[in-house]
MARMAR-782475 format. One record per residue: x, y, z of N, C-alpha, C, O, CB in turn; residue in three letters; residue number from 0. Coordinates in steps of 0.1 Angstrom, whole numbers. Glycine has a CB too. Example, Ala and Ser with C-alpha at 12.3 -4.5 7.8 and 13.67 -1.06 7.14 Angstrom:
# MARMAR-782475
+-------+-------+-------+-------+-------+-------+-------+-------+-------+-------+-------+-------+-------+-------+-------+------+-----+
:    nx :    ny :    nz :   cax :   cay :   caz :    cx :    cy :    cz :    ox :    oy :    oz :   cbx :   cby :   cbz : rest :  nr :
+-------+-------+-------+-------+-------+-------+-------+-------+-------+-------+-------+-------+-------+-------+-------+------+-----+
:   132 :   -57 :    78 :   123 :   -45 :    78 :   132 :   -33 :    78 :   142 :   -33 :    85 :   113 :   -45 :    90 :  ALA :   0 :
:   128 :   -22 :    71 :   137 :   -11 :    71 :   129 :     0 :    79 :   134 :    11 :    80 :   141 :    -6 :    57 :  SER :   1 :
+-------+-------+-------+-------+-------+-------+-------+-------+-------+-------+-------+-------+-------+-------+-------+------+-----+
# end
This chain:
# MARMAR-782475
+-------+-------+-------+-------+-------+-------+-------+-------+-------+-------+-------+-------+-------+-------+-------+------+-----+
:    nx :    ny :    nz :   cax :   cay :   caz :    cx :    cy :    cz :    ox :    oy :    oz :   cbx :   cby :   cbz : rest :  nr :
+-------+-------+-------+-------+-------+-------+-------+-------+-------+-------+-------+-------+-------+-------+-------+------+-----+
:   221 :   -21 :   -23 :   210 :   -15 :   -16 :   221 :    -9 :     0 :   230 :   -15 :     5 :   196 :   -31 :   -14 :  UNK :   0 :
:   216 :     2 :     4 :   225 :    11 :    13 :   215 :     1 :    31 :   204 :     1 :    35 :   219 :    36 :     9 :  UNK :   1 :
:   227 :    -5 :    35 :   219 :   -14 :    46 :   212 :    -3 :    56 :   201 :    -8 :    61 :   230 :   -26 :    54 :  UNK :   2 :
:   215 :     8 :    61 :   205 :    16 :    67 :   191 :    21 :    58 :   181 :    25 :    64 :   214 :    30 :    71 :  UNK :   3 :
:   191 :    19 :    45 :   176 :    17 :    43 :   171 :     6 :    41 :   159 :     5 :    38 :   170 :    24 :    34 :  UNK :   4 :
:   179 :    -7 :    40 :   172 :   -17 :    41 :   166 :   -22 :    59 :   156 :   -27 :    62 :   181 :   -28 :    34 :  UNK :   5 :
:   176 :   -18 :    65 :   174 :   -19 :    77 :   158 :   -12 :    82 :   149 :   -18 :    88 :   186 :   -12 :    83 :  UNK :   6 :
:   158 :     2 :    76 :   144 :    13 :    72 :   134 :     6 :    72 :   127 :     5 :    82 :   142 :    20 :    58 :  UNK :   7 :
:   133 :     0 :    61 :   126 :    -7 :    56 :   121 :   -18 :    63 :   109 :   -18 :    63 :   129 :    -8 :    47 :  UNK :   8 :
:   128 :   -28 :    68 :   126 :   -38 :    75 :   120 :   -34 :    90 :   114 :   -43 :    97 :   138 :   -45 :    74 :  UNK :   9 :
:   121 :   -24 :    94 :   118 :   -22 :   105 :   102 :   -17 :   104 :    94 :   -20 :   113 :   128 :   -13 :   110 :  UNK :  10 :
:    98 :   -11 :    95 :    85 :    -6 :    90 :    77 :   -20 :    86 :    65 :   -18 :    85 :    86 :     5 :    75 :  UNK :  11 :
:    81 :   -32 :    84 :    74 :   -46 :    83 :    76 :   -47 :    69 :    69 :   -55 :    63 :    56 :   -47 :    88 :  UNK :  12 :
:    86 :   -40 :    61 :    87 :   -43 :    51 :    96 :   -62 :    46 :   106 :   -66 :    52 :    93 :   -30 :    48 :  UNK :  13 :
:    90 :   -68 :    36 :    98 :   -82 :    37 :   108 :   -79 :    25 :   107 :   -85 :    14 :    88 :   -98 :    34 :  UNK :  14 :
:   116 :   -72 :    27 :   130 :   -67 :    15 :   134 :   -83 :    14 :   129 :   -86 :     4 :   146 :   -53 :    23 :  UNK :  15 :
:   140 :   -92 :    19 :   148 :  -103 :    15 :   140 :  -112 :     1 :   144 :  -113 :   -10 :   150 :  -113 :    30 :  UNK :  16 :
:   125 :  -119 :     8 :   124 :  -125 :     4 :   112 :  -114 :    -9 :   102 :  -119 :   -15 :   122 :  -136 :    13 :  UNK :  17 :
:   117 :  -103 :   -11 :   111 :   -98 :   -24 :   120 :   -94 :   -35 :   117 :   -91 :   -46 :   103 :   -86 :   -21 :  UNK :  18 :
:   133 :   -95 :   -29 :   145 :   -88 :   -35 :   151 :  -106 :   -43 :   158 :  -107 :   -53 :   159 :   -78 :   -19 :  UNK :  19 :
:   143 :  -117 :   -34 :   145 :  -128 :   -40 :   137 :  -134 :   -57 :   139 :  -143 :   -66 :   142 :  -135 :   -28 :  UNK :  20 :
:   125 :  -122 :   -54 :   112 :  -124 :   -63 :   119 :  -119 :   -74 :   117 :  -124 :   -84 :    96 :  -115 :   -58 :  UNK :  21 :
:   130 :  -104 :   -72 :   134 :   -99 :   -84 :   149 :  -105 :   -90 :   158 :   -98 :   -95 :   134 :   -82 :   -82 :  UNK :  22 :
:   150 :  -121 :   -88 :   162 :  -128 :   -90 :   175 :  -120 :   -85 :   185 :  -119 :   -92 :   162 :  -131 :  -106 :  UNK :  23 :
:   175 :  -114 :   -70 :   182 :  -110 :   -65 :   188 :   -96 :   -67 :   196 :   -90 :   -60 :   189 :  -118 :   -65 :  UNK :  24 :
:   181 :   -92 :   -81 :   185 :   -79 :   -84 :   179 :   -66 :   -74 :   169 :   -59 :   -77 :   182 :   -78 :   -98 :  UNK :  25 :
:   186 :   -64 :   -64 :   183 :   -50 :   -55 :   182 :   -42 :   -65 :   170 :   -44 :   -67 :   194 :   -43 :   -43 :  UNK :  26 :
:   188 :   -32 :   -78 :   186 :   -22 :   -88 :   174 :   -27 :   -89 :   165 :   -23 :   -82 :   195 :   -19 :  -101 :  UNK :  27 :
:   172 :   -37 :   -96 :   154 :   -36 :  -105 :   148 :   -37 :   -92 :   136 :   -40 :   -96 :   148 :   -52 :  -118 :  UNK :  28 :
:   147 :   -37 :   -81 :   137 :   -37 :   -69 :   137 :   -24 :   -63 :   128 :   -17 :   -58 :   140 :   -46 :   -58 :  UNK :  29 :
:   149 :   -22 :   -65 :   147 :    -7 :   -60 :   139 :     6 :   -69 :   134 :    16 :   -63 :   162 :    -3 :   -58 :  UNK :  30 :
:   139 :     5 :   -82 :   134 :     8 :   -94 :   117 :     6 :   -95 :   109 :    14 :   -97 :   142 :    -2 :  -104 :  UNK :  31 :
:   115 :    -6 :   -92 :   100 :    -4 :   -87 :    97 :     1 :   -77 :    88 :    10 :   -77 :    94 :   -13 :   -85 :  UNK :  32 :
:   104 :    -3 :   -66 :   100 :     2 :   -53 :    98 :    20 :   -55 :    89 :    26 :   -50 :   113 :    -4 :   -40 :  UNK :  33 :
:   109 :    28 :   -63 :   108 :    41 :   -66 :    95 :    44 :   -73 :    87 :    53 :   -70 :   120 :    45 :   -74 :  UNK :  34 :
:    95 :    36 :   -83 :    82 :    39 :   -94 :    66 :    37 :   -82 :    55 :    42 :   -84 :    82 :    22 :  -111 :  UNK :  35 :
:    69 :    30 :   -72 :    55 :    33 :   -63 :    49 :    40 :   -62 :    37 :    39 :   -61 :    55 :    32 :   -53 :  UNK :  36 :
:    60 :    52 :   -60 :    58 :    66 :   -55 :    46 :    70 :   -62 :    35 :    73 :   -57 :    71 :    77 :   -58 :  UNK :  37 :
:    48 :    69 :   -77 :    39 :    73 :   -88 :    25 :    69 :   -89 :    17 :    76 :   -94 :    44 :    71 :  -100 :  UNK :  38 :
:    21 :    54 :   -82 :     8 :    50 :   -75 :    -2 :    56 :   -74 :    -1 :    65 :   -65 :     9 :    48 :   -63 :  UNK :  39 :
:   -13 :    57 :   -80 :   -25 :    70 :   -71 :   -33 :    61 :   -65 :   -44 :    65 :   -61 :   -38 :    83 :   -82 :  UNK :  40 :
:   -32 :    51 :   -63 :   -41 :    41 :   -57 :   -44 :    46 :   -36 :   -56 :    45 :   -33 :   -31 :    22 :   -60 :  UNK :  41 :
:   -35 :    49 :   -27 :   -41 :    56 :   -20 :   -42 :    72 :   -20 :   -43 :    78 :    -9 :   -37 :    52 :   -10 :  UNK :  42 :
:   -42 :    78 :   -29 :   -53 :    88 :   -36 :   -61 :    88 :   -37 :   -68 :    95 :   -29 :   -56 :    91 :   -44 :  UNK :  43 :
:   -66 :    81 :   -48 :   -76 :    74 :   -52 :   -86 :    72 :   -40 :   -96 :    79 :   -39 :   -72 :    64 :   -58 :  UNK :  44 :
:   -83 :    59 :   -28 :   -92 :    53 :   -20 :   -97 :    69 :   -12 :  -109 :    71 :    -9 :   -84 :    39 :    -9 :  UNK :  45 :
:   -90 :    76 :    -9 :   -91 :    89 :     1 :  -103 :    95 :    -7 :  -114 :    97 :    -2 :   -76 :   100 :     3 :  UNK :  46 :
:  -100 :    97 :   -20 :  -111 :   103 :   -31 :  -124 :    95 :   -31 :  -134 :    99 :   -26 :  -106 :   103 :   -46 :  UNK :  47 :
:  -124 :    88 :   -35 :  -136 :    77 :   -36 :  -143 :    75 :   -23 :  -155 :    73 :   -23 :  -131 :    62 :   -41 :  UNK :  48 :
:  -135 :    76 :   -12 :  -145 :    79 :     0 :  -151 :    91 :     2 :  -161 :    92 :     9 :  -139 :    78 :    11 :  UNK :  49 :
:  -146 :    99 :    -3 :  -152 :   110 :     4 :  -164 :   114 :    -9 :  -171 :   124 :    -9 :  -140 :   124 :     8 :  UNK :  50 :
:  -164 :   102 :   -21 :  -175 :   106 :   -32 :  -186 :    93 :   -27 :  -196 :    89 :   -33 :  -167 :   104 :   -52 :  UNK :  51 :
:  -180 :    89 :   -13 :  -186 :    77 :   -11 :  -191 :    64 :   -25 :  -201 :    59 :   -29 :  -199 :    82 :    -4 :  UNK :  52 :
:  -178 :    62 :   -28 :  -179 :    54 :   -41 :  -173 :    39 :   -36 :  -161 :    36 :   -35 :  -170 :    62 :   -55 :  UNK :  53 :
:  -185 :    30 :   -32 :  -175 :    18 :   -25 :  -172 :    10 :   -38 :  -160 :     5 :   -37 :  -184 :     6 :   -12 :  UNK :  54 :
:  -178 :     7 :   -50 :  -169 :     2 :   -58 :  -160 :     9 :   -61 :  -151 :     1 :   -59 :  -172 :    -1 :   -67 :  UNK :  55 :
:  -153 :    20 :   -66 :  -142 :    26 :   -68 :  -132 :    21 :   -55 :  -120 :    18 :   -57 :  -146 :    41 :   -69 :  UNK :  56 :
:  -140 :    22 :   -42 :  -127 :    23 :   -34 :  -124 :     9 :   -33 :  -111 :     8 :   -31 :  -128 :    29 :   -19 :  UNK :  57 :
:  -129 :    -3 :   -34 :  -128 :   -19 :   -35 :  -115 :   -19 :   -47 :  -103 :   -24 :   -45 :  -146 :   -27 :   -42 :  UNK :  58 :
:  -120 :   -12 :   -61 :  -106 :   -14 :   -73 :   -96 :    -9 :   -66 :   -86 :   -16 :   -65 :  -107 :    -4 :   -89 :  UNK :  59 :
:   -95 :     0 :   -60 :   -85 :     7 :   -57 :   -73 :     2 :   -46 :   -61 :     1 :   -45 :   -91 :    18 :   -52 :  UNK :  60 :
:   -84 :    -2 :   -40 :   -78 :   -12 :   -24 :   -71 :   -23 :   -34 :   -59 :   -24 :   -37 :   -95 :   -23 :   -11 :  UNK :  61 :
:   -82 :   -30 :   -38 :   -76 :   -44 :   -49 :   -61 :   -42 :   -51 :   -52 :   -48 :   -45 :   -85 :   -44 :   -66 :  UNK :  62 :
:   -60 :   -32 :   -65 :   -53 :   -28 :   -70 :   -36 :   -27 :   -59 :   -28 :   -35 :   -58 :   -61 :   -16 :   -75 :  UNK :  63 :
:   -37 :   -17 :   -54 :   -31 :   -13 :   -41 :   -27 :   -25 :   -34 :   -15 :   -27 :   -30 :   -40 :    -3 :   -32 :  UNK :  64 :
:   -33 :   -32 :   -32 :   -33 :   -50 :   -25 :   -19 :   -53 :   -32 :    -7 :   -51 :   -27 :   -51 :   -64 :   -32 :  UNK :  65 :
:   -22 :   -59 :   -47 :   -16 :   -64 :   -54 :    -1 :   -58 :   -57 :    10 :   -63 :   -54 :   -25 :   -65 :   -64 :  UNK :  66 :
:    -4 :   -48 :   -62 :    12 :   -37 :   -62 :    22 :   -38 :   -49 :    34 :   -38 :   -50 :     7 :   -19 :   -62 :  UNK :  67 :
:    16 :   -38 :   -37 :    21 :   -37 :   -25 :    29 :   -46 :   -25 :    41 :   -47 :   -24 :    13 :   -36 :   -13 :  UNK :  68 :
:    18 :   -59 :   -26 :    23 :   -73 :   -22 :    40 :   -77 :   -29 :    51 :   -81 :   -24 :    10 :   -86 :   -29 :  UNK :  69 :
:    34 :   -73 :   -43 :    44 :   -81 :   -48 :    60 :   -73 :   -47 :    70 :   -78 :   -52 :    40 :   -85 :   -64 :  UNK :  70 :
:    59 :   -60 :   -41 :    68 :   -52 :   -38 :    73 :   -53 :   -20 :    78 :   -45 :   -12 :    62 :   -39 :   -42 :  UNK :  71 :
:    68 :   -66 :   -18 :    71 :   -69 :    -3 :    66 :   -57 :     7 :    70 :   -57 :    18 :    88 :   -71 :    -2 :  UNK :  72 :
:    59 :   -47 :     3 :    54 :   -40 :    13 :    43 :   -45 :    19 :    31 :   -43 :    15 :    53 :   -29 :     9 :  UNK :  73 :
:    47 :   -52 :    31 :    34 :   -62 :    42 :    23 :   -53 :    43 :    12 :   -54 :    39 :    40 :   -68 :    61 :  UNK :  74 :
:    28 :   -43 :    50 :    18 :   -37 :    61 :     8 :   -28 :    51 :    -4 :   -25 :    53 :    27 :   -26 :    75 :  UNK :  75 :
:    15 :   -25 :    39 :     3 :   -12 :    33 :    -5 :   -27 :    21 :   -15 :   -24 :    14 :    15 :     8 :    19 :  UNK :  76 :
:     1 :   -38 :    21 :    -4 :   -48 :    11 :   -15 :   -52 :    23 :   -26 :   -57 :    18 :     9 :   -60 :     4 :  UNK :  77 :
:   -13 :   -51 :    34 :   -21 :   -58 :    45 :   -35 :   -49 :    48 :   -46 :   -53 :    50 :   -11 :   -60 :    59 :  UNK :  78 :
:   -30 :   -35 :    49 :   -42 :   -24 :    51 :   -51 :   -22 :    38 :   -62 :   -18 :    38 :   -36 :    -7 :    53 :  UNK :  79 :
:   -44 :   -27 :    25 :   -54 :   -27 :    18 :   -59 :   -41 :    13 :   -67 :   -40 :     3 :   -51 :   -20 :     8 :  UNK :  80 :
:   -59 :   -47 :    16 :   -67 :   -62 :    19 :   -76 :   -59 :    30 :   -87 :   -65 :    29 :   -56 :   -77 :    25 :  UNK :  81 :
:   -75 :   -52 :    40 :   -84 :   -54 :    52 :   -97 :   -48 :    43 :  -108 :   -53 :    42 :   -78 :   -45 :    70 :  UNK :  82 :
:   -91 :   -35 :    37 :  -104 :   -24 :    28 :  -107 :   -33 :    18 :  -118 :   -29 :    13 :   -98 :    -7 :    20 :  UNK :  83 :
:  -103 :   -44 :    11 :  -109 :   -45 :     0 :  -118 :   -58 :     4 :  -127 :   -61 :    -4 :   -98 :   -46 :   -11 :  UNK :  84 :
:  -117 :   -65 :    17 :  -126 :   -73 :    26 :  -136 :   -68 :    29 :  -147 :   -73 :    28 :  -121 :   -77 :    38 :  UNK :  85 :
:  -133 :   -53 :    35 :  -145 :   -47 :    46 :  -150 :   -45 :    31 :  -160 :   -39 :    35 :  -142 :   -31 :    60 :  UNK :  86 :
:  -152 :   -45 :    15 :  -160 :   -36 :     7 :  -166 :   -49 :     4 :  -178 :   -51 :     4 :  -154 :   -25 :    -5 :  UNK :  87 :
:  -156 :   -60 :     0 :  -165 :   -68 :    -9 :  -176 :   -72 :    -6 :  -180 :   -76 :     5 :  -161 :   -78 :   -11 :  UNK :  88 :
:  -183 :   -70 :   -18 :  -196 :   -73 :   -21 :  -203 :   -65 :   -14 :  -212 :   -70 :    -8 :  -201 :   -87 :   -19 :  UNK :  89 :
:  -201 :   -53 :   -13 :  -213 :   -41 :    -9 :  -210 :   -34 :   -22 :  -199 :   -30 :   -27 :  -210 :   -31 :     6 :  UNK :  90 :
:  -223 :   -31 :   -27 :  -226 :   -20 :   -37 :  -233 :    -9 :   -36 :  -240 :    -4 :   -45 :  -229 :   -24 :   -46 :  UNK :  91 :
:  -232 :    -4 :   -21 :  -236 :     9 :   -18 :  -226 :    11 :    -8 :  -222 :     1 :    -1 :  -251 :    12 :   -14 :  UNK :  92 :
:  -220 :    24 :    -5 :  -216 :    28 :     5 :  -226 :    26 :    19 :  -219 :    22 :    29 :  -213 :    39 :     1 :  UNK :  93 :
:  -237 :    29 :    21 :  -245 :    23 :    31 :  -241 :    15 :    36 :  -239 :    16 :    48 :  -254 :    19 :    28 :  UNK :  94 :
:  -240 :     5 :    28 :  -238 :    -9 :    37 :  -221 :    -9 :    39 :  -217 :   -20 :    44 :  -244 :   -26 :    27 :  UNK :  95 :
:  -214 :    -2 :    37 :  -202 :    -2 :    41 :  -200 :     4 :    61 :  -207 :    14 :    65 :  -193 :     8 :    27 :  UNK :  96 :
:  -192 :    -3 :    67 :  -189 :     0 :    80 :  -178 :    14 :    79 :  -166 :    14 :    78 :  -181 :   -14 :    88 :  UNK :  97 :
:  -185 :    25 :    81 :  -176 :    35 :    74 :  -164 :    42 :    86 :  -154 :    49 :    85 :  -187 :    47 :    67 :  UNK :  98 :
:  -171 :    37 :    96 :  -159 :    38 :   111 :  -148 :    31 :   111 :  -138 :    38 :   113 :  -164 :    33 :   125 :  UNK :  99 :
:  -145 :    18 :   109 :  -137 :     7 :   105 :  -130 :    12 :    91 :  -118 :    14 :    91 :  -145 :    -7 :   103 :  UNK : 100 :
:  -136 :    13 :    82 :  -128 :    19 :    67 :  -127 :    32 :    74 :  -115 :    32 :    77 :  -138 :    20 :    50 :  UNK : 101 :
:  -130 :    38 :    77 :  -120 :    51 :    83 :  -105 :    53 :    89 :   -95 :    60 :    88 :  -126 :    56 :    94 :  UNK : 102 :
:  -111 :    40 :    98 :   -96 :    39 :   108 :   -85 :    32 :    97 :   -74 :    36 :    97 :   -99 :    26 :   126 :  UNK : 103 :
:   -90 :    19 :    88 :   -79 :    14 :    81 :   -74 :    22 :    70 :   -64 :    19 :    65 :   -83 :     1 :    77 :  UNK : 104 :
:   -84 :    38 :    64 :   -76 :    45 :    57 :   -68 :    50 :    63 :   -58 :    51 :    57 :   -80 :    53 :    50 :  UNK : 105 :
:   -68 :    55 :    76 :   -57 :    63 :    83 :   -46 :    55 :    83 :   -35 :    58 :    78 :   -60 :    67 :    96 :  UNK : 106 :
:   -48 :    49 :    87 :   -34 :    33 :    97 :   -29 :    30 :    81 :   -17 :    30 :    81 :   -45 :     9 :   109 :  UNK : 107 :
:   -35 :    28 :    66 :   -27 :    29 :    57 :   -23 :    42 :    52 :   -14 :    39 :    44 :   -31 :    23 :    50 :  UNK : 108 :
:   -24 :    51 :    51 :   -23 :    68 :    50 :    -9 :    66 :    53 :     0 :    65 :    45 :   -33 :    80 :    61 :  UNK : 109 :
:    -9 :    64 :    72 :     2 :    67 :    77 :    13 :    59 :    74 :    24 :    63 :    76 :     1 :    67 :    88 :  UNK : 110 :
:    11 :    49 :    69 :    24 :    33 :    63 :    29 :    39 :    51 :    41 :    38 :    48 :    15 :    14 :    57 :  UNK : 111 :
:    18 :    45 :    42 :    20 :    50 :    31 :    31 :    63 :    30 :    40 :    64 :    22 :     8 :    51 :    26 :  UNK : 112 :
:    28 :    71 :    38 :    34 :    86 :    42 :    50 :    82 :    44 :    60 :    83 :    37 :    26 :    93 :    60 :  UNK : 113 :
:    47 :    75 :    57 :    61 :    68 :    61 :    70 :    61 :    50 :    82 :    62 :    49 :    57 :    55 :    71 :  UNK : 114 :
:    64 :    56 :    42 :    73 :    48 :    31 :    77 :    59 :    21 :    89 :    60 :    19 :    64 :    35 :    21 :  UNK : 115 :
:    67 :    70 :    15 :    70 :    77 :    10 :    83 :    88 :    12 :    89 :    95 :     4 :    60 :    78 :     9 :  UNK : 116 :
:    83 :    87 :    28 :    93 :    96 :    29 :   107 :    88 :    33 :   119 :    93 :    32 :    90 :   106 :    39 :  UNK : 117 :
:   104 :    79 :    37 :   121 :    68 :    33 :   126 :    70 :    21 :   137 :    73 :    17 :   119 :    51 :    32 :  UNK : 118 :
:   115 :    68 :    14 :   116 :    68 :    -3 :   128 :    81 :   -11 :   138 :    81 :   -18 :    97 :    73 :    -8 :  UNK : 119 :
:   118 :    92 :    -5 :   122 :   103 :    -6 :   140 :   110 :     0 :   148 :   117 :    -6 :   111 :   108 :     0 :  UNK : 120 :
:   141 :   104 :    10 :   150 :   104 :    18 :   164 :    96 :    10 :   175 :   101 :    11 :   144 :    97 :    31 :  UNK : 121 :
:   161 :    85 :     4 :   174 :    80 :    -6 :   172 :    86 :   -21 :   180 :    83 :   -30 :   174 :    61 :    -7 :  UNK : 122 :
:   164 :    94 :   -22 :   165 :   100 :   -35 :   181 :   106 :   -40 :   183 :   111 :   -51 :   154 :   113 :   -35 :  UNK : 123 :
+-------+-------+-------+-------+-------+-------+-------+-------+-------+-------+-------+-------+-------+-------+-------+------+-----+
# end
């Protein structure tokens, strides 16, 4: 892995070293899965379901994103997804959701996600 790329990931709060260890030290395999992350639609789905006021689907998408991001060491993204998941846990109707907090978390999640996607695109 390029040292500048690794440093950029770490500066974004990503846990590169521990994640590569989970990939049995195989940086190539880690990079392959990291690049596949670009195709994950969870962030887009969260935005869509917020617009549709669908609490159940927001929860499912955030929960999926939390797991995928955590497995890839994308800690800030996993944390925002976790915060959204917890905000919606047990809520059956969108009217029960703190929409101000949800909006803030969604914006922050999107910023971290977009920064990662830009960095990955630069490495192509």
